[in-house]
All heavy atoms as TSV, in Angstrom:
chain	resi	resn	atom	element	x	y	z
A	1	MET	N	N	31.573	0.603	67.102
A	1	MET	CA	C	31.328	2.001	66.805
A	1	MET	C	C	30.943	2.120	65.400
A	1	MET	O	O	31.548	1.579	64.546
A	1	MET	CB	C	32.551	2.803	67.129
A	1	MET	CG	C	32.412	4.240	66.950
A	1	MET	SD	S	33.888	5.070	67.487
A	1	MET	CE	C	33.787	6.541	66.601
A	2	THR	N	N	29.900	2.906	65.077
A	2	THR	CA	C	29.489	3.133	63.753
A	2	THR	C	C	29.629	4.595	63.405
A	2	THR	O	O	29.659	5.458	64.259
A	2	THR	CB	C	28.031	2.710	63.575
A	2	THR	OG1	O	27.197	3.526	64.442
A	2	THR	CG2	C	27.809	1.275	63.794
A	3	GLU	N	N	29.727	4.857	62.145
A	3	GLU	CA	C	29.958	6.239	61.647
A	3	GLU	C	C	29.101	6.464	60.472
A	3	GLU	O	O	29.054	5.599	59.528
A	3	GLU	CB	C	31.423	6.445	61.312
A	3	GLU	CG	C	31.754	7.855	60.842
A	3	GLU	CD	C	33.239	7.898	60.497
A	3	GLU	OE1	O	34.050	7.032	60.856
A	3	GLU	OE2	O	33.535	8.848	59.748
A	4	HIS	N	N	28.393	7.562	60.348
A	4	HIS	CA	C	27.558	7.906	59.254
A	4	HIS	C	C	28.417	8.545	58.158
A	4	HIS	O	O	29.165	9.483	58.425
A	4	HIS	CB	C	26.429	8.841	59.619
A	4	HIS	CG	C	25.566	9.251	58.485
A	4	HIS	ND1	N	24.662	8.410	57.914
A	4	HIS	CD2	C	25.507	10.404	57.816
A	4	HIS	CE1	C	24.107	9.069	56.925
A	4	HIS	NE2	N	24.630	10.302	56.841
A	5	ILE	N	N	28.282	8.019	56.907
A	5	ILE	CA	C	29.051	8.590	55.780
A	5	ILE	C	C	28.129	9.028	54.745
A	5	ILE	O	O	27.251	8.264	54.369
A	5	ILE	CB	C	30.053	7.542	55.209
A	5	ILE	CG1	C	31.045	7.122	56.335
A	5	ILE	CG2	C	30.764	8.051	53.998
A	5	ILE	CD1	C	31.924	5.958	55.891
A	6	GLU	N	N	28.249	10.199	54.226
A	6	GLU	CA	C	27.439	10.739	53.196
A	6	GLU	C	C	27.857	10.024	51.858
A	6	GLU	O	O	29.051	9.847	51.640
A	6	GLU	CB	C	27.570	12.192	53.059
A	6	GLU	CG	C	26.955	12.999	54.194
A	6	GLU	CD	C	25.433	12.831	54.222
A	6	GLU	OE1	O	24.817	12.749	53.162
A	6	GLU	OE2	O	24.905	12.827	55.343
A	7	PRO	N	N	26.941	9.678	50.993
A	7	PRO	CA	C	27.312	9.012	49.743
A	7	PRO	C	C	28.213	9.904	48.871
A	7	PRO	O	O	29.002	9.367	48.063
A	7	PRO	CB	C	25.980	8.802	49.036
A	7	PRO	CG	C	24.948	8.828	50.177
A	7	PRO	CD	C	25.516	9.674	51.240
A	8	ARG	N	N	28.168	11.218	48.967
A	8	ARG	CA	C	28.970	12.054	48.129
A	8	ARG	C	C	30.406	12.101	48.599
A	8	ARG	O	O	31.304	12.477	47.891
A	8	ARG	CB	C	28.416	13.454	48.133
A	8	ARG	CG	C	27.101	13.675	47.420
A	8	ARG	CD	C	26.573	15.075	47.445
A	8	ARG	NE	N	26.196	15.523	48.727
A	8	ARG	CZ	C	25.037	15.335	49.360
A	8	ARG	NH1	N	24.157	14.822	48.882
A	8	ARG	NH2	N	24.700	15.783	50.508
A	9	GLN	N	N	30.663	11.678	49.845
A	9	GLN	CA	C	32.066	11.545	50.325
A	9	GLN	C	C	32.817	10.378	49.882
A	9	GLN	O	O	34.002	10.375	50.002
A	9	GLN	CB	C	31.995	11.588	51.902
A	9	GLN	CG	C	31.476	12.858	52.532
A	9	GLN	CD	C	31.414	12.745	54.058
A	9	GLN	OE1	O	31.245	11.704	54.595
A	9	GLN	NE2	N	31.448	13.883	54.742
A	10	ILE	N	N	32.110	9.352	49.456
A	10	ILE	CA	C	32.779	8.161	49.067
A	10	ILE	C	C	33.380	8.286	47.624
A	10	ILE	O	O	32.655	8.766	46.728
A	10	ILE	CB	C	31.828	6.966	49.100
A	10	ILE	CG1	C	31.295	6.793	50.517
A	10	ILE	CG2	C	32.489	5.658	48.611
A	10	ILE	CD1	C	30.219	5.776	50.616
A	11	GLU	N	N	34.648	8.015	47.506
A	11	GLU	CA	C	35.296	8.028	46.190
A	11	GLU	C	C	35.035	6.689	45.457
A	11	GLU	O	O	35.134	5.670	46.058
A	11	GLU	CB	C	36.803	8.298	46.338
A	11	GLU	CG	C	37.104	9.697	46.887
A	11	GLU	CD	C	38.632	9.857	46.990
A	11	GLU	OE1	O	39.302	9.191	46.216
A	11	GLU	OE2	O	39.018	10.647	47.794
A	12	THR	N	N	34.672	6.841	44.171
A	12	THR	CA	C	34.566	5.628	43.377
A	12	THR	C	C	35.849	5.343	42.635
A	12	THR	O	O	36.442	6.323	42.168
A	12	THR	CB	C	33.379	5.695	42.411
A	12	THR	OG1	O	33.628	6.804	41.572
A	12	THR	CG2	C	32.063	5.888	43.179
A	13	ASP	N	N	36.202	4.155	42.551
A	13	ASP	CA	C	37.415	3.802	41.826
A	13	ASP	C	C	37.152	2.894	40.704
A	13	ASP	O	O	35.912	2.531	40.440
A	13	ASP	CB	C	38.509	3.247	42.721
A	13	ASP	CG	C	38.063	1.978	43.400
A	13	ASP	OD1	O	36.886	1.657	43.348
A	13	ASP	OD2	O	38.905	1.334	44.063
A	14	ASP	N	N	38.078	2.398	39.950
A	14	ASP	CA	C	37.899	1.606	38.780
A	14	ASP	C	C	37.257	0.232	39.093
A	14	ASP	O	O	36.581	-0.387	38.281
A	14	ASP	CB	C	39.159	1.416	38.010
A	14	ASP	CG	C	39.645	2.661	37.377
A	14	ASP	OD1	O	38.790	3.566	37.095
A	14	ASP	OD2	O	40.858	2.842	37.178
A	15	LEU	N	N	37.431	-0.249	40.314
A	15	LEU	CA	C	36.967	-1.644	40.625
A	15	LEU	C	C	35.485	-1.667	40.894
A	15	LEU	O	O	34.874	-2.670	40.879
A	15	LEU	CB	C	37.693	-2.199	41.822
A	15	LEU	CG	C	39.158	-2.436	41.608
A	15	LEU	CD1	C	39.802	-2.968	42.935
A	15	LEU	CD2	C	39.346	-3.443	40.480
A	16	THR	N	N	34.838	-0.484	41.121
A	16	THR	CA	C	33.359	-0.495	41.416
A	16	THR	C	C	32.623	-0.161	40.125
A	16	THR	O	O	31.378	-0.103	40.217
A	16	THR	CB	C	33.057	0.556	42.499
A	16	THR	OG1	O	33.503	1.819	42.059
A	16	THR	CG2	C	33.612	0.139	43.825
A	17	LYS	N	N	33.278	0.011	38.953
A	17	LYS	CA	C	32.547	0.266	37.759
A	17	LYS	C	C	31.900	-0.986	37.282
A	17	LYS	O	O	32.364	-2.015	37.444
A	17	LYS	CB	C	33.539	0.726	36.656
A	17	LYS	CG	C	34.003	2.165	36.852
A	17	LYS	CD	C	34.875	2.597	35.709
A	17	LYS	CE	C	35.432	4.013	36.036
A	17	LYS	NZ	N	36.347	4.426	34.991
A	18	VAL	N	N	30.644	-0.868	36.764
A	18	VAL	CA	C	29.883	-1.897	36.302
A	18	VAL	C	C	30.214	-2.183	34.826
A	18	VAL	O	O	30.237	-1.263	34.053
A	18	VAL	CB	C	28.412	-1.730	36.521
A	18	VAL	CG1	C	27.589	-2.832	35.917
A	18	VAL	CG2	C	28.090	-1.494	37.982
A	19	TRP	N	N	30.526	-3.467	34.501
A	19	TRP	CA	C	30.876	-3.917	33.160
A	19	TRP	C	C	29.826	-4.807	32.572
A	19	TRP	O	O	29.204	-5.549	33.316
A	19	TRP	CB	C	32.198	-4.661	33.206
A	19	TRP	CG	C	33.436	-3.883	33.293
A	19	TRP	CD1	C	33.853	-3.139	34.372
A	19	TRP	CD2	C	34.428	-3.678	32.258
A	19	TRP	NE1	N	35.083	-2.539	34.111
A	19	TRP	CE2	C	35.438	-2.866	32.766
A	19	TRP	CE3	C	34.476	-4.071	30.963
A	19	TRP	CZ2	C	36.497	-2.406	32.081
A	19	TRP	CZ3	C	35.551	-3.662	30.216
A	19	TRP	CH2	C	36.567	-2.834	30.759
A	20	SER	N	N	29.712	-4.819	31.321
A	20	SER	CA	C	28.995	-5.863	30.570
A	20	SER	C	C	29.920	-7.126	30.607
A	20	SER	O	O	31.114	-6.996	30.276
A	20	SER	CB	C	28.731	-5.440	29.170
A	20	SER	OG	O	28.362	-6.585	28.391
A	21	VAL	N	N	29.374	-8.208	31.011
A	21	VAL	CA	C	30.219	-9.430	31.113
A	21	VAL	C	C	30.812	-9.782	29.711
A	21	VAL	O	O	31.927	-10.173	29.590
A	21	VAL	CB	C	29.438	-10.644	31.687
A	21	VAL	CG1	C	30.191	-11.903	31.682
A	21	VAL	CG2	C	29.040	-10.258	33.160
A	22	THR	N	N	30.002	-9.673	28.668
A	22	THR	CA	C	30.511	-10.022	27.346
A	22	THR	C	C	31.560	-9.081	26.920
A	22	THR	O	O	32.563	-9.533	26.310
A	22	THR	CB	C	29.296	-10.008	26.302
A	22	THR	OG1	O	28.183	-9.378	26.822
A	22	THR	CG2	C	28.981	-11.298	25.793
A	23	GLU	N	N	31.470	-7.859	27.199
A	23	GLU	CA	C	32.527	-6.840	26.791
A	23	GLU	C	C	33.796	-7.113	27.567
A	23	GLU	O	O	34.916	-7.038	27.036
A	23	GLU	CB	C	32.040	-5.428	27.123
A	23	GLU	CG	C	33.052	-4.404	26.625
A	23	GLU	CD	C	32.612	-2.957	26.878
A	23	GLU	OE1	O	31.354	-2.787	27.043
A	23	GLU	OE2	O	33.389	-2.137	26.945
A	24	PHE	N	N	33.644	-7.428	28.890
A	24	PHE	CA	C	34.835	-7.741	29.711
A	24	PHE	C	C	35.601	-8.972	29.176
A	24	PHE	O	O	36.786	-8.932	29.064
A	24	PHE	CB	C	34.358	-7.982	31.151
A	24	PHE	CG	C	35.526	-8.427	32.071
A	24	PHE	CD1	C	36.289	-7.425	32.715
A	24	PHE	CD2	C	35.739	-9.742	32.349
A	24	PHE	CE1	C	37.332	-7.798	33.522
A	24	PHE	CE2	C	36.736	-10.112	33.199
A	24	PHE	CZ	C	37.514	-9.148	33.724
A	25	CYS	N	N	34.832	-9.978	28.753
A	25	CYS	CA	C	35.390	-11.258	28.237
A	25	CYS	C	C	36.152	-10.992	26.943
A	25	CYS	O	O	37.213	-11.477	26.679
A	25	CYS	CB	C	34.392	-12.258	28.090
A	25	CYS	SG	S	33.761	-12.921	29.687
A	26	ALA	N	N	35.581	-10.137	26.079
A	26	ALA	CA	C	36.170	-9.764	24.786
A	26	ALA	C	C	37.473	-9.028	25.084
A	26	ALA	O	O	38.452	-9.294	24.415
A	26	ALA	CB	C	35.207	-9.002	23.972
A	27	ARG	N	N	37.480	-8.109	25.940
A	27	ARG	CA	C	38.692	-7.263	26.239
A	27	ARG	C	C	39.805	-8.069	26.882
A	27	ARG	O	O	40.996	-7.635	26.728
A	27	ARG	CB	C	38.332	-6.087	27.092
A	27	ARG	CG	C	37.538	-5.009	26.327
A	27	ARG	CD	C	37.437	-3.786	27.220
A	27	ARG	NE	N	36.623	-2.810	26.539
A	27	ARG	CZ	C	36.848	-1.472	26.667
A	27	ARG	NH1	N	37.780	-1.090	27.468
A	27	ARG	NH2	N	36.123	-0.586	26.040
A	28	HIS	N	N	39.438	-9.058	27.672
A	28	HIS	CA	C	40.468	-9.803	28.408
A	28	HIS	C	C	40.721	-11.193	27.854
A	28	HIS	O	O	41.352	-12.028	28.538
A	28	HIS	CB	C	40.045	-9.846	29.887
A	28	HIS	CG	C	40.065	-8.546	30.575
A	28	HIS	ND1	N	39.068	-7.689	30.558
A	28	HIS	CD2	C	41.076	-7.986	31.284
A	28	HIS	CE1	C	39.384	-6.605	31.244
A	28	HIS	NE2	N	40.622	-6.727	31.663
A	29	TYR	N	N	40.323	-11.402	26.607
A	29	TYR	CA	C	40.598	-12.723	25.912
A	29	TYR	C	C	40.155	-13.861	26.692
A	29	TYR	O	O	40.893	-14.943	26.840
A	29	TYR	CB	C	42.083	-12.838	25.537
A	29	TYR	CG	C	42.627	-11.652	24.776
A	29	TYR	CD1	C	43.370	-10.696	25.364
A	29	TYR	CD2	C	42.319	-11.542	23.440
A	29	TYR	CE1	C	43.851	-9.580	24.622
A	29	TYR	CE2	C	42.748	-10.486	22.655
A	29	TYR	CZ	C	43.549	-9.485	23.289
A	29	TYR	OH	O	43.999	-8.382	22.563
A	30	ILE	N	N	38.953	-13.877	27.254
A	30	ILE	CA	C	38.328	-14.913	28.043
A	30	ILE	C	C	37.540	-15.808	27.040
A	30	ILE	O	O	36.732	-15.229	26.242
A	30	ILE	CB	C	37.565	-14.427	29.169
A	30	ILE	CG1	C	38.522	-13.678	30.152
A	30	ILE	CG2	C	36.800	-15.525	29.910
A	30	ILE	CD1	C	37.794	-13.008	31.295
A	31	ASP	N	N	37.767	-17.158	27.079
A	31	ASP	CA	C	37.070	-18.012	26.200
A	31	ASP	C	C	35.566	-18.113	26.463
A	31	ASP	O	O	35.052	-17.679	27.515
A	31	ASP	CB	C	37.698	-19.367	26.172
A	31	ASP	CG	C	37.658	-20.111	27.474
A	31	ASP	OD1	O	37.090	-19.522	28.473
A	31	ASP	OD2	O	38.140	-21.245	27.552
A	32	ALA	N	N	34.857	-18.726	25.508
A	32	ALA	CA	C	33.383	-18.850	25.546
A	32	ALA	C	C	32.897	-19.659	26.730
A	32	ALA	O	O	31.867	-19.304	27.386
A	32	ALA	CB	C	32.860	-19.450	24.316
A	33	GLU	N	N	33.607	-20.664	27.122
A	33	GLU	CA	C	33.222	-21.507	28.275
A	33	GLU	C	C	33.260	-20.703	29.600
A	33	GLU	O	O	32.353	-20.777	30.407
A	33	GLU	CB	C	34.143	-22.741	28.392
A	33	GLU	CG	C	33.734	-23.713	29.463
A	33	GLU	CD	C	34.705	-24.937	29.486
A	33	GLU	OE1	O	35.085	-25.340	28.481
A	33	GLU	OE2	O	35.018	-25.333	30.643
A	34	GLU	N	N	34.346	-19.953	29.699
A	34	GLU	CA	C	34.542	-19.150	30.982
A	34	GLU	C	C	33.495	-18.011	30.942
A	34	GLU	O	O	32.958	-17.616	31.980
A	34	GLU	CB	C	35.893	-18.602	31.077
A	34	GLU	CG	C	36.257	-17.894	32.399
A	34	GLU	CD	C	36.289	-18.842	33.548
A	34	GLU	OE1	O	36.460	-20.081	33.298
A	34	GLU	OE2	O	36.107	-18.345	34.631
A	35	GLN	N	N	33.207	-17.444	29.746
A	35	GLN	CA	C	32.210	-16.394	29.643
A	35	GLN	C	C	30.817	-16.969	30.033
A	35	GLN	O	O	30.088	-16.215	30.743
A	35	GLN	CB	C	32.164	-15.840	28.222
A	35	GLN	CG	C	31.126	-14.778	28.049
A	35	GLN	CD	C	31.096	-14.195	26.558
A	35	GLN	OE1	O	32.100	-14.424	25.845
A	35	GLN	NE2	N	30.076	-13.508	26.276
A	36	ALA	N	N	30.492	-18.068	29.600
A	36	ALA	CA	C	29.189	-18.684	29.968
A	36	ALA	C	C	29.145	-18.881	31.560
A	36	ALA	O	O	28.071	-18.595	32.079
A	36	ALA	CB	C	29.023	-19.997	29.294
A	37	MET	N	N	30.253	-19.271	32.153
A	37	MET	CA	C	30.240	-19.457	33.609
A	37	MET	C	C	30.086	-18.084	34.284
A	37	MET	O	O	29.223	-17.979	35.249
A	37	MET	CB	C	31.563	-20.083	34.060
A	37	MET	CG	C	31.640	-20.497	35.502
A	37	MET	SD	S	32.079	-19.207	36.740
A	37	MET	CE	C	33.598	-18.641	36.150
A	38	LEU	N	N	30.679	-17.076	33.798
A	38	LEU	CA	C	30.497	-15.724	34.408
A	38	LEU	C	C	29.101	-15.177	34.228
A	38	LEU	O	O	28.473	-14.534	35.143
A	38	LEU	CB	C	31.578	-14.744	33.824
A	38	LEU	CG	C	32.973	-14.962	34.208
A	38	LEU	CD1	C	33.933	-14.096	33.415
A	38	LEU	CD2	C	33.235	-14.775	35.688
A	39	LEU	N	N	28.484	-15.393	33.016
A	39	LEU	CA	C	27.063	-15.014	32.822
A	39	LEU	C	C	26.142	-15.734	33.729
A	39	LEU	O	O	25.159	-15.170	34.243
A	39	LEU	CB	C	26.729	-15.211	31.334
A	39	LEU	CG	C	27.322	-14.198	30.348
A	39	LEU	CD1	C	27.164	-14.709	28.899
A	39	LEU	CD2	C	26.704	-12.888	30.490
A	40	LYS	N	N	26.400	-16.996	33.977
A	40	LYS	CA	C	25.616	-17.785	34.819
A	40	LYS	C	C	25.748	-17.334	36.279
A	40	LYS	O	O	24.775	-17.241	37.029
A	40	LYS	CB	C	25.973	-19.268	34.680
A	40	LYS	CG	C	25.086	-20.232	35.395
A	40	LYS	CD	C	25.514	-21.621	35.079
A	40	LYS	CE	C	24.608	-22.669	35.643
A	40	LYS	NZ	N	25.079	-23.968	35.356
A	41	LEU	N	N	26.918	-16.955	36.665
A	41	LEU	CA	C	27.204	-16.559	38.025
A	41	LEU	C	C	26.623	-15.141	38.313
A	41	LEU	O	O	26.013	-14.880	39.368
A	41	LEU	CB	C	28.691	-16.525	38.272
A	41	LEU	CG	C	29.208	-16.193	39.640
A	41	LEU	CD1	C	28.730	-17.285	40.627
A	41	LEU	CD2	C	30.760	-16.194	39.648
A	42	PHE	N	N	26.865	-14.193	37.355
A	42	PHE	CA	C	26.555	-12.785	37.670
A	42	PHE	C	C	25.394	-12.179	36.849
A	42	PHE	O	O	24.826	-11.174	37.135
A	42	PHE	CB	C	27.712	-11.886	37.409
A	42	PHE	CG	C	28.918	-12.117	38.260
A	42	PHE	CD1	C	30.060	-12.552	37.808
A	42	PHE	CD2	C	28.808	-11.901	39.647
A	42	PHE	CE1	C	31.121	-12.820	38.655
A	42	PHE	CE2	C	29.841	-12.179	40.495
A	42	PHE	CZ	C	31.082	-12.634	39.991
A	43	GLY	N	N	25.012	-12.815	35.747
A	43	GLY	CA	C	24.095	-12.267	34.806
A	43	GLY	C	C	24.788	-11.374	33.809
A	43	GLY	O	O	25.978	-11.461	33.640
A	44	PRO	N	N	24.112	-10.544	33.098
A	44	PRO	CA	C	24.725	-9.752	32.059
A	44	PRO	C	C	25.715	-8.677	32.531
A	44	PRO	O	O	26.529	-8.134	31.776
A	44	PRO	CB	C	23.576	-9.130	31.310
A	44	PRO	CG	C	22.428	-9.198	32.240
A	44	PRO	CD	C	22.628	-10.295	33.231
A	45	PHE	N	N	25.619	-8.203	33.797
A	45	PHE	CA	C	26.475	-7.079	34.346
A	45	PHE	C	C	27.030	-7.504	35.665
A	45	PHE	O	O	26.426	-8.161	36.474
A	45	PHE	CB	C	25.692	-5.843	34.429
A	45	PHE	CG	C	25.128	-5.371	33.165
A	45	PHE	CD1	C	23.817	-5.594	32.799
A	45	PHE	CD2	C	25.903	-4.617	32.273
A	45	PHE	CE1	C	23.300	-5.145	31.530
A	45	PHE	CE2	C	25.474	-4.160	31.044
A	45	PHE	CZ	C	24.113	-4.476	30.791
A	46	ALA	N	N	28.279	-7.011	35.887
A	46	ALA	CA	C	28.949	-7.200	37.214
A	46	ALA	C	C	30.030	-6.132	37.377
A	46	ALA	O	O	30.416	-5.481	36.432
A	46	ALA	CB	C	29.583	-8.563	37.217
A	47	THR	N	N	30.486	-5.942	38.607
A	47	THR	CA	C	31.499	-4.950	38.832
A	47	THR	C	C	32.919	-5.548	38.377
A	47	THR	O	O	33.037	-6.757	38.280
A	47	THR	CB	C	31.636	-4.590	40.321
A	47	THR	OG1	O	31.993	-5.710	41.081
A	47	THR	CG2	C	30.380	-4.008	40.826
A	48	ALA	N	N	33.788	-4.646	38.095
A	48	ALA	CA	C	35.139	-5.051	37.618
A	48	ALA	C	C	35.798	-5.922	38.645
A	48	ALA	O	O	36.509	-6.930	38.353
A	48	ALA	CB	C	35.951	-3.799	37.288
A	49	CYS	N	N	35.646	-5.585	39.934
A	49	CYS	CA	C	36.219	-6.417	40.999
A	49	CYS	C	C	35.735	-7.828	40.971
A	49	CYS	O	O	36.530	-8.758	41.110
A	49	CYS	CB	C	35.955	-5.731	42.344
A	49	CYS	SG	S	36.679	-6.488	43.801
A	50	GLU	N	N	34.399	-8.002	40.854
A	50	GLU	CA	C	33.846	-9.352	40.809
A	50	GLU	C	C	34.358	-10.120	39.627
A	50	GLU	O	O	34.709	-11.298	39.780
A	50	GLU	CB	C	32.321	-9.241	40.781
A	50	GLU	CG	C	31.663	-8.758	42.017
A	50	GLU	CD	C	30.190	-8.450	41.774
A	50	GLU	OE1	O	29.810	-8.089	40.696
A	50	GLU	OE2	O	29.478	-8.502	42.833
A	51	LEU	N	N	34.446	-9.476	38.478
A	51	LEU	CA	C	34.836	-10.184	37.274
A	51	LEU	C	C	36.331	-10.593	37.334
A	51	LEU	O	O	36.739	-11.669	37.020
A	51	LEU	CB	C	34.633	-9.318	35.995
A	51	LEU	CG	C	33.140	-9.146	35.726
A	51	LEU	CD1	C	32.949	-8.017	34.689
A	51	LEU	CD2	C	32.514	-10.420	35.235
A	52	LEU	N	N	37.193	-9.661	37.823
A	52	LEU	CA	C	38.596	-9.899	37.971
A	52	LEU	C	C	38.884	-11.085	38.893
A	52	LEU	O	O	39.798	-11.868	38.712
A	52	LEU	CB	C	39.370	-8.639	38.363
A	52	LEU	CG	C	39.425	-7.626	37.226
A	52	LEU	CD1	C	40.029	-6.323	37.852
A	52	LEU	CD2	C	40.359	-8.091	36.111
A	53	HIS	N	N	38.159	-11.146	39.968
A	53	HIS	CA	C	38.435	-12.213	40.999
A	53	HIS	C	C	37.822	-13.573	40.604
A	53	HIS	O	O	38.168	-14.581	41.182
A	53	HIS	CB	C	37.893	-11.696	42.302
A	53	HIS	CG	C	38.739	-10.739	43.035
A	53	HIS	ND1	N	38.592	-9.407	42.804
A	53	HIS	CD2	C	39.860	-10.898	43.735
A	53	HIS	CE1	C	39.540	-8.704	43.476
A	53	HIS	NE2	N	40.324	-9.622	44.157
A	54	ASN	N	N	36.941	-13.575	39.699
A	54	ASN	CA	C	36.249	-14.841	39.369
A	54	ASN	C	C	36.590	-15.401	37.968
A	54	ASN	O	O	36.287	-16.515	37.700
A	54	ASN	CB	C	34.741	-14.721	39.511
A	54	ASN	CG	C	34.294	-14.563	40.877
A	54	ASN	OD1	O	34.315	-15.575	41.612
A	54	ASN	ND2	N	33.925	-13.415	41.337
A	55	ALA	N	N	37.253	-14.651	37.186
A	55	ALA	CA	C	37.595	-15.046	35.777
A	55	ALA	C	C	38.886	-15.806	35.808
A	55	ALA	O	O	39.830	-15.364	36.447
A	55	ALA	CB	C	37.657	-13.887	34.884
A	56	ARG	N	N	38.940	-16.873	35.077
A	56	ARG	CA	C	40.200	-17.656	34.857
A	56	ARG	C	C	40.643	-17.389	33.443
A	56	ARG	O	O	39.916	-17.803	32.542
A	56	ARG	CB	C	39.968	-19.150	35.185
A	56	ARG	CG	C	39.752	-19.401	36.589
A	56	ARG	CD	C	39.654	-20.885	36.776
A	56	ARG	NE	N	38.847	-21.226	37.969
A	56	ARG	CZ	C	37.645	-21.665	37.946
A	56	ARG	NH1	N	37.046	-21.902	36.764
A	56	ARG	NH2	N	36.937	-21.833	39.034
A	57	ARG	N	N	41.749	-16.749	33.251
A	57	ARG	CA	C	42.241	-16.496	31.901
A	57	ARG	C	C	43.284	-17.550	31.513
A	57	ARG	O	O	44.130	-17.850	32.332
A	57	ARG	CB	C	42.754	-15.096	31.805
A	57	ARG	CG	C	41.681	-14.025	31.884
A	57	ARG	CD	C	42.220	-12.717	31.990
A	57	ARG	NE	N	42.765	-12.650	33.410
A	57	ARG	CZ	C	42.906	-11.596	34.085
A	57	ARG	NH1	N	42.724	-10.409	33.501
A	57	ARG	NH2	N	43.346	-11.567	35.342
A	58	ALA	N	N	43.252	-17.962	30.299
A	58	ALA	CA	C	44.310	-18.841	29.786
A	58	ALA	C	C	45.587	-18.061	29.666
A	58	ALA	O	O	45.548	-16.872	29.326
A	58	ALA	CB	C	43.856	-19.398	28.482
A	59	GLN	N	N	46.692	-18.665	29.948
A	59	GLN	CA	C	47.956	-18.041	29.867
A	59	GLN	C	C	48.353	-17.746	28.456
A	59	GLN	O	O	48.056	-18.581	27.572
A	59	GLN	CB	C	49.030	-18.891	30.570
A	59	GLN	CG	C	48.815	-19.035	31.971
A	59	GLN	CD	C	49.913	-19.831	32.667
A	59	GLN	OE1	O	50.843	-20.337	32.001
A	59	GLN	NE2	N	49.898	-19.974	33.972
A	60	ARG	N	N	48.888	-16.581	28.193
A	60	ARG	CA	C	49.260	-16.250	26.832
A	60	ARG	C	C	50.817	-16.201	26.762
A	60	ARG	O	O	51.440	-15.399	27.444
A	60	ARG	CB	C	48.737	-14.872	26.510
A	60	ARG	CG	C	47.185	-14.852	26.383
A	60	ARG	CD	C	46.702	-13.499	26.164
A	60	ARG	NE	N	47.386	-12.815	25.024
A	60	ARG	CZ	C	47.309	-11.584	24.757
A	60	ARG	NH1	N	46.644	-10.753	25.654
A	60	ARG	NH2	N	47.959	-11.025	23.772
A	61	PHE	N	N	51.360	-17.161	26.083
A	61	PHE	CA	C	52.796	-17.231	25.974
A	61	PHE	C	C	53.210	-16.507	24.696
A	61	PHE	O	O	52.525	-16.435	23.678
A	61	PHE	CB	C	53.207	-18.666	25.864
A	61	PHE	CG	C	52.955	-19.451	27.082
A	61	PHE	CD1	C	51.912	-20.298	27.176
A	61	PHE	CD2	C	53.690	-19.254	28.281
A	61	PHE	CE1	C	51.544	-21.073	28.375
A	61	PHE	CE2	C	53.433	-19.942	29.446
A	61	PHE	CZ	C	52.343	-20.807	29.464
A	62	ARG	N	N	54.476	-15.996	24.721
A	62	ARG	CA	C	54.986	-15.306	23.615
A	62	ARG	C	C	55.550	-16.314	22.587
A	62	ARG	O	O	55.909	-17.316	22.786
A	62	ARG	CB	C	56.175	-14.400	23.970
A	62	ARG	CG	C	55.593	-13.262	24.815
A	62	ARG	CD	C	56.746	-12.401	25.078
A	62	ARG	NE	N	56.265	-11.314	26.061
A	62	ARG	CZ	C	56.934	-10.264	26.349
A	62	ARG	NH1	N	58.114	-10.078	25.813
A	62	ARG	NH2	N	56.421	-9.424	27.209
């Protein structure tokens, strides 16, 4: 069964926002090697959901 949905009815949340990959890496302390991998994978822009699921962040210990 299919259902027609008007684009105005869909709520956008924070995960569908488009980020600059370089800005995302700077804000989330992602190193240059991982940033290069993300740029190669997505190009200069990607959604927050894609970036969060594909970025590997180094652990930060206190």
